N, C-alpha and C positions, 0 to 999 in steps of 0.2 A: 524486424518484427520482435525478436527476443528483447531488445532494449526497451521497446514500448511496453512489454509485459512487466518488466522490472519497474518502469516508471509508474505504471498503474498500481502495482503491488506496493511500491514505496509510498505512494500517495494514500493508499488505503490505510496504512498503518502510521501515518504522520500524526503528530500531536494535534494538529488543527482538525484533521478528519476524525480522530478519536473523540475530541471534545464535542464535535458537532453531531456525531452519530451514535455514540455509546451511551448507555444508561450508567447507573452507579457501579455496575460490575460488568466484566467481560469474560469470555471463555479463556481457559488456559491456552487453548490452541491459538486464538487470535493474539493474546498477550505475548505468547512465545514468539510468534512471527514478527510482532512489532519490535521485540527485543533482538531478533536476528537468529533465533535457534528453532529447532524442530519441536513439534508437538510432543514427541516421545521424550526429548530432553527436558521440556517444560514440566511434564508430569513426573519425571525422575527428580527434578529439583524440588517440586512440591512435596513429593514423598519424603525427601530428606530434610525438608524444612529450610531449603536454601534458595527458593524462588526469589528473585530480586525485588519482588513487589509483595504487598500485603495480599494474603489469600484467605478467603472465607470458605469454610466447609459447612455446607448446609445439607444435612442428611447425607446422601450419597453424591451430592453435587459439589463441585469445587469451582469457585468463581474468583476472579482477580479484581481487586478494587481499582476502579478506573483512575481515581485521583492519585493513587500510589503509583500506578503505571506511568502516568503523565509526569510525576515528579522524577521518577527514575529516568525516563526518556530525556527529560530536559536537563537534569543535573549530572547524569551518569553515575550517581551514587545509589547503591542498592539499599532497599528497605527490607531486611529479612524478617518480615512478619512481626516487626516490633521487637525482635530478639537479637539485636546487634551485640556482638561481643564487646564487653567493657562498658556497656551503657546500662547495666542493671543497677538498681539502687537497693541497698540492703534493707531488709524488713525489720 
């Protein structure tokens, strides 16, 4: 029975399921689970600016950009909110 729960959980956060069911943004909790860590860890990473996907703060709400999450899941490369070290251009 436990294995079945993991299969359902894994399917829920697969790129195919996310594409079919999520809008332009998703919750930090769901994105964290898709990436394999807890809600608390996800919010900690958001607070530090180190969440592996692009994050939008709208008022008091924090949302994860679905397209960014999908790129991270498929490539394994983080997108630290557009602020990757060494990729800044001088002004």
